[in-house]
C-alpha positions in Angstrom: 144.3 -238.0 72.0 147.5 -239.8 70.9 149.6 -238.6 68.1 152.6 -240.2 66.3 156.0 -239.6 67.8 158.0 -237.8 65.1 161.2 -239.7 66.2 159.5 -243.0 65.4 157.9 -245.6 67.6 159.9 -247.0 70.6 161.4 -250.4 70.2 159.0 -251.9 72.8 156.1 -251.0 70.4 157.7 -253.2 67.7 158.2 -256.1 70.1 154.6 -255.9 71.3 153.5 -255.8 67.7 155.6 -258.9 66.8 154.2 -260.7 69.8 150.7 -259.9 68.7 151.4 -261.3 65.2 152.9 -264.4 66.7 149.8 -265.0 69.0 147.5 -264.4 66.1 149.4 -266.9 63.9 149.4 -269.4 66.7 145.6 -269.0 67.1 145.2 -269.8 63.4 147.6 -272.8 63.6 145.6 -274.1 66.6 142.5 -274.2 64.5 144.4 -275.7 61.5 145.9 -278.3 63.9 142.4 -279.6 64.6 142.1 -280.4 60.9 140.3 -278.3 58.3 136.9 -279.6 59.3 137.5 -279.2 63.0 139.0 -275.8 62.7 136.2 -274.5 60.5 133.6 -275.9 62.9 135.2 -274.1 65.8 135.2 -270.8 63.9 131.7 -271.3 62.3 130.1 -272.2 65.6 131.7 -269.3 67.4 130.5 -266.8 64.8 127.0 -268.4 64.7 126.8 -268.1 68.5 127.6 -264.4 68.5 125.1 -263.8 65.7 122.3 -265.7 67.4 123.0 -263.9 70.6 122.7 -260.6 68.9 119.5 -261.6 67.1 118.0 -262.8 70.4 118.9 -259.4 72.0 117.1 -257.6 69.2 114.0 -259.7 69.7 114.1 -258.9 73.5 114.2 -255.2 73.0 112.1 -254.8 69.9 109.1 -257.2 70.6 106.8 -258.2 73.4 105.1 -261.4 74.5 106.2 -264.7 72.9 108.8 -263.2 70.6 110.5 -261.5 73.6 110.5 -264.8 75.4 112.0 -266.6 72.5 114.6 -263.9 72.3 115.5 -264.3 75.9 115.8 -268.1 75.4 118.1 -267.5 72.5 120.3 -265.0 74.3 120.8 -267.6 77.1 120.7 -270.7 75.0 123.0 -269.9 72.1 126.2 -269.6 74.2 125.2 -272.8 76.2 124.5 -274.7 73.0 127.8 -273.7 71.5 129.7 -274.9 74.6 127.7 -278.2 74.5 128.6 -278.7 70.8 132.2 -278.0 71.5 132.2 -280.5 74.4 130.3 -283.3 72.4 132.7 -282.9 69.4 135.7 -282.8 71.8 136.5 -279.3 70.3 136.5 -277.4 73.5 140.3 -277.6 74.2 140.9 -276.3 70.7 138.3 -273.5 71.1 139.7 -272.5 74.5 143.3 -272.3 73.3 142.4 -270.4 70.1 140.3 -267.9 72.1 143.0 -267.4 74.7 145.7 -266.9 71.9 143.4 -264.5 70.0 142.7 -262.5 73.2 146.4 -262.3 73.9 147.0 -261.1 70.3 144.5 -258.3 70.6 145.9 -257.3 74.0 149.5 -257.2 72.6 148.3 -255.3 69.6 146.6 -252.6 71.6 149.7 -252.3 73.8 151.8 -251.9 70.7 149.6 -249.2 69.3 149.4 -247.4 72.6 153.2 -247.5 73.0 153.7 -246.1 69.4 151.6 -243.1 70.2 152.7 -240.1 72.2 150.0 -239.0 74.7 148.6 -235.6 73.7 146.2 -233.9 76.1 144.5 -230.6 76.6 146.5 -227.5 77.3 146.3 -226.2 80.9 147.1 -222.6 81.8 148.0 -221.2 85.2 145.5 -218.6 86.5 145.1 -216.7 89.8 142.7 -218.1 92.4 139.1 -216.7 92.3 138.2 -214.2 95.0 134.4 -214.4 94.8 133.5 -218.0 93.8 129.8 -219.1 93.8 129.0 -222.7 94.0 125.5 -224.1 93.2 124.8 -227.5 94.8 122.0 -230.0 94.4 121.7 -232.0 97.6 119.8 -234.9 95.8 122.3 -235.4 93.0 124.3 -238.6 93.0 122.2 -240.0 95.8 123.1 -237.3 98.3 126.8 -236.8 97.6 126.7 -233.1 98.6 125.8 -234.1 102.2 127.8 -237.3 102.3 131.1 -235.6 101.4 130.4 -232.4 103.3 130.7 -230.2 100.2 128.8 -227.2 101.5 131.1 -226.9 104.6 134.2 -227.5 102.6 133.3 -225.0 99.9 132.5 -222.3 102.5 135.7 -223.0 104.3 137.6 -222.3 101.1 135.9 -218.9 100.7 133.1 -219.8 98.3 129.5 -218.7 98.6 127.3 -221.8 98.4 123.8 -221.8 97.0 122.0 -224.9 98.1 119.0 -225.9 95.9 115.7 -226.9 97.5 114.8 -230.3 96.1 111.1 -229.7 96.8 111.0 -226.6 94.6 111.6 -226.3 90.9 114.5 -223.9 90.5 115.7 -222.0 87.5 119.4 -222.9 87.9 120.5 -220.7 84.9 118.8 -217.7 86.5 120.6 -218.3 89.7 123.9 -218.4 87.9 123.2 -215.2 86.0 122.2 -213.5 89.2 125.5 -214.6 90.8 127.5 -213.3 87.8 125.6 -210.0 88.0 126.5 -209.7 91.7 130.2 -210.0 91.0 131.0 -213.7 91.1 134.4 -214.4 89.4 133.8 -218.2 89.2 130.7 -220.3 88.9 130.7 -223.9 90.0 128.2 -226.8 90.2 127.8 -229.9 92.3 125.2 -231.8 90.4 124.5 -233.9 87.4 125.7 -233.2 83.9 122.3 -231.6 82.9 122.8 -229.0 85.7 126.4 -228.6 84.8 125.4 -227.7 81.2 123.0 -225.0 82.4 125.6 -223.2 84.5 128.4 -223.8 82.0 126.4 -221.9 79.4 126.1 -218.9 81.7 129.8 -219.1 82.6 130.7 -219.1 78.9 128.4 -216.1 78.3 130.2 -214.1 80.9 133.7 -215.5 80.2 133.9 -216.8 83.8 135.8 -219.8 85.0 133.6 -222.9 85.5 134.2 -225.4 88.3 132.9 -229.0 87.9 132.3 -230.9 91.2 131.8 -234.6 90.5 128.7 -235.0 92.7 126.4 -236.5 90.0 125.6 -240.1 89.3 127.9 -240.9 86.3 129.9 -237.7 86.0 130.9 -238.2 82.4 132.1 -234.6 82.0 134.2 -234.8 85.2 135.7 -238.1 84.0 136.8 -236.6 80.6 138.3 -233.6 82.5 140.4 -236.0 84.5 138.7 -235.1 87.9 138.3 -237.4 90.9 134.9 -239.1 90.6 135.3 -241.1 93.8 135.8 -238.0 96.1 134.1 -234.9 94.8 135.6 -232.9 97.6 138.9 -233.0 95.8 137.4 -231.0 93.0 137.2 -228.1 95.4 141.0 -228.0 95.6 140.8 -226.0 92.3 139.6 -223.0 94.3 143.1 -222.6 95.9 145.4 -224.6 93.7 144.0 -224.8 90.2 144.6 -224.2 86.5 142.4 -223.6 83.5 141.4 -225.7 80.5 139.7 -224.2 77.5 137.1 -226.7 76.3 134.3 -226.7 73.7 130.7 -226.3 74.4 128.0 -228.0 72.3 124.7 -226.3 71.3 121.5 -227.9 70.3 118.6 -225.7 69.3 120.0 -222.9 71.4 120.6 -225.1 74.5 124.1 -225.8 75.7 125.4 -229.3 76.3 128.7 -230.6 77.7 128.3 -234.3 76.8 125.6 -235.4 74.4 122.3 -234.5 72.6 120.3 -237.6 71.7 117.5 -237.9 69.2 115.2 -240.8 68.4 114.8 -243.9 70.5 116.6 -242.8 73.7 115.2 -239.3 73.6 111.6 -240.7 73.3 112.2 -242.9 76.3 113.5 -240.1 78.4 110.3 -238.1 77.7 108.2 -240.7 79.6 107.2 -239.7 83.2 107.9 -243.1 84.6 111.5 -243.2 83.2 113.2 -241.5 86.2 111.7 -244.1 88.7 111.9 -247.2 86.6 114.4 -246.8 83.8 114.8 -250.4 82.8 111.1 -251.2 82.9 110.0 -248.1 81.0 112.7 -248.7 78.3 111.6 -252.3 77.7 108.0 -251.1 77.5 108.8 -248.4 75.0 111.4 -249.9 72.8 109.2 -252.3 70.7 107.1 -249.4 69.4 110.0 -247.1 68.9 112.3 -249.6 67.2 109.7 -251.1 64.9 108.5 -247.6 63.8 105.0 -247.7 65.3 105.5 -244.7 67.6 109.1 -243.5 66.9 109.9 -240.7 64.5 112.7 -241.4 62.0 115.3 -238.7 61.5 117.3 -237.2 58.8 120.6 -235.5 59.5 122.8 -233.3 57.4 126.4 -233.0 58.5 129.3 -231.0 56.9 129.7 -233.7 54.2 127.2 -236.5 54.7 123.4 -236.9 54.7 122.0 -239.6 57.0 118.5 -240.7 56.2 115.7 -242.5 58.1 117.8 -242.9 61.3 116.1 -244.4 64.4 118.6 -242.8 66.7 121.2 -240.1 66.5 123.8 -239.3 69.2 125.5 -235.9 68.9 128.4 -235.4 71.3 130.6 -232.5 72.3 133.8 -233.9 70.7 133.8 -237.6 69.6 133.8 -240.5 72.0 136.3 -243.3 71.6 133.4 -245.8 71.0 129.9 -245.5 69.5 128.5 -246.3 72.9 129.4 -243.4 75.3 128.1 -245.2 78.4 131.4 -247.0 78.7 133.6 -244.8 76.5 135.2 -241.5 77.0 136.5 -238.5 75.0 140.3 -238.2 74.8 139.9 -234.4 74.3 137.3 -231.7 74.7 139.0 -229.0 72.6 139.0 -230.4 69.0 136.2 -228.1 67.8 134.0 -230.8 66.3 130.9 -232.8 67.2 130.9 -236.6 67.3 128.0 -238.1 65.3 126.6 -241.6 65.6 123.5 -242.6 63.6 121.9 -246.0 63.8 119.2 -247.8 61.7 118.4 -251.4 62.6 115.2 -252.9 61.3 115.5 -256.6 62.0 117.5 -259.3 63.7 119.9 -259.8 60.8 120.9 -256.1 60.9 121.3 -256.3 64.7 123.6 -259.3 64.2 125.6 -257.3 61.6 126.1 -254.5 64.0 127.2 -256.9 66.7 129.7 -258.7 64.4 131.0 -255.8 62.3 130.7 -252.9 64.8 131.5 -249.6 63.2 131.7 -251.1 59.7 128.1 -252.3 59.8 125.8 -250.8 57.2 123.3 -249.7 59.9 125.8 -247.8 61.9 127.3 -244.4 60.8 130.1 -242.8 62.8 131.7 -239.5 61.8 132.6 -236.0 63.0 131.2 -232.7 61.9 131.2 -229.0 63.0 127.5 -228.7 62.5 124.6 -231.2 62.3 121.0 -230.3 61.2 118.4 -232.8 62.3 115.1 -232.9 60.4 111.9 -235.0 60.7 108.4 -235.1 59.3 107.2 -234.1 62.8 107.0 -230.4 63.7 108.6 -231.1 67.1 110.9 -233.9 68.1 112.2 -235.2 71.4 115.7 -234.4 72.4 117.7 -235.7 75.5 120.2 -233.0 76.3 122.8 -234.4 78.8 120.0 -236.7 79.9 117.4 -234.0 80.3 114.1 -234.3 78.3 113.3 -231.5 75.8 111.1 -231.1 72.8 112.4 -228.8 70.0 110.9 -227.6 66.7 112.4 -229.0 63.6 114.8 -228.7 62.0 117.2 -228.7 65.0 120.7 -227.3 64.5 123.6 -228.7 66.5 126.9 -226.9 66.6 130.0 -226.6 68.6 131.6 -223.5 70.1 135.3 -224.1 70.1 137.1 -223.1 73.3 134.0 -221.3 74.7 134.3 -222.6 78.2 137.0 -221.9 80.8 137.1 -224.9 83.1 139.0 -224.5 86.4 140.5 -227.9 87.5 142.8 -228.8 90.4 146.4 -228.7 89.5 146.8 -232.1 91.2 144.1 -234.4 89.8 143.9 -238.1 88.9 143.8 -237.4 85.1 141.7 -239.0 82.5 142.4 -242.7 81.9 144.1 -243.4 78.5 141.8 -244.1 75.6 142.3 -247.5 74.1 143.5 -247.0 70.5 141.3 -248.3 67.6 142.2 -251.8 66.6 143.9 -251.6 63.2 145.8 -254.7 62.2 147.4 -252.9 59.3 149.1 -250.6 61.8 150.2 -253.5 63.9 151.7 -255.3 60.9 153.4 -252.0 59.8 154.9 -251.7 63.3 156.0 -255.3 63.5 157.7 -255.3 60.1 158.7 -251.6 59.9 156.5 -250.8 57.0 155.1 -247.4 56.4 151.3 -247.7 56.1 149.4 -245.8 53.5 148.3 -242.4 54.8 144.6 -241.9 54.4 142.0 -239.4 55.7 142.0 -241.0 59.1 145.7 -241.3 59.6 146.3 -237.9 61.0 149.0 -235.3 60.2 152.2 -235.9 58.6 155.1 -236.6 61.0 157.0 -233.5 61.9 154.0 -231.2 61.7 152.8 -229.3 64.8 150.7 -231.8 66.7 149.0 -229.0 68.7 149.1 -227.9 72.3 150.5 -230.1 75.0 149.0 -230.6 78.4 150.7 -229.0 81.4 150.7 -226.0 83.7 153.7 -224.5 82.0 151.6 -223.7 79.0 150.9 -220.0 78.5 147.7 -218.0 78.4 147.2 -218.5 74.6 144.8 -221.3 75.3 141.7 -219.4 74.1 139.2 -220.1 71.4 141.6 -218.9 68.8 144.5 -220.9 70.2 144.2 -224.4 71.5 140.8 -225.4 70.1 141.4 -224.1 66.6 145.0 -225.3 66.3 144.0 -228.8 67.4 141.0 -229.1 65.2 141.2 -232.2 63.1 139.9 -232.7 59.6 136.2 -233.6 59.4 135.4 -237.3 59.0 133.2 -238.3 56.1 133.2 -242.1 56.2 131.9 -244.9 58.4 134.9 -245.8 60.5 136.0 -245.6 64.0 137.2 -242.2 65.3 140.5 -240.7 64.2 143.5 -243.1 64.0 146.9 -241.6 64.0 149.8 -243.6 62.5 153.5 -242.9 63.1 156.0 -242.6 60.3 157.8 -245.9 60.5 160.9 -246.3 58.3 163.8 -248.7 58.2 166.7 -247.4 60.2 
């Protein structure tokens, strides 16, 4: 997370903001320079192309047969048609320059916002190295990363007892972890996917044992948000001899722990299908029309701390909020805020799909908020849930909650670190930066400058990073409106 710098934003932030404003004005002047009609045509055709592409995408995923074919043609044809129109009307130079200037404006604006925020990470505490670590490894995970990177041999060389799973046998991983804890293990680690990570993390939290994440899965979302090396999972083993601890939250859905997400609705229904593991794209395309149009999918109601979401087609509950509604390409800046991220979506037709594509988080069909508890209900007695990608069915209503600071995660002291989260694009903040105005402080603008921003990241932090420490102190106010995730604004005053 990034918080405002009490001393005020650095001068470079203002210069970047001014440059963003200049580029945006130049983009507008470029359109005006083409004449009122020409400028409006460039803008109108661009917006129409984006809307038509979104509508075509909706038809592709929500229909079959001829409608899906028309949708495919629209997805491909709309951008080509717009380019053809620009070329025939000799508007393409204007469109190209305007797009380039607007892209530069957005890039400068994001740089300004990033420069104005002081990086604020999770607290790390020095701890003694474990004496009896136990590592559970799945040789099939990540396409065979355990064998490819020699994780068994390296783990044993560092003094760990390695339990290698048999891919031909269904194994109760949680039972293995509990047995290891009962036999005196003082650290539990997993080389596997996020679903396996969650099972062992729950046991580690139950016994207050350190938990070691080895990034041997396919996507390694949890490892990424912890700042671990996802290219070389062997580097995660360095934590056994030169490590420190982070206190992070653990999500719970119907009594099952999760480290990343619990999904309800469309995605959860698809994951339930036996053919999904072997042919994800094909099975998704086959199932989506029925699910999205309501023929086979179950609509969901959700009650959060302050909001009721009704008739949702899909709900995504995350252990701490993601920087974007789509976690596939997003990340979480922190894992110790003590809240769940909630994304609900309801799209019934192509027009609503276009609205989501054009307006993003402000679209009527998309709800983004945070909450400490979410209760998911449905007319069905049991509903599908995808917990960190693993398929479950749970009785309704299903309660999702977060356990602040429940998990002790041991990480290497020297690690790549999590990439910075791109700040939400707020032009009001950019203008305030550029012209040294103080923006109005609202529910999403964070704490007043000068207040305690919470724990800093670093090995020098003391042992107070428990559930009653870092997680509770850093807990933000609950969001109750349909905006992007928390935005923190500095106190900008005239010198």
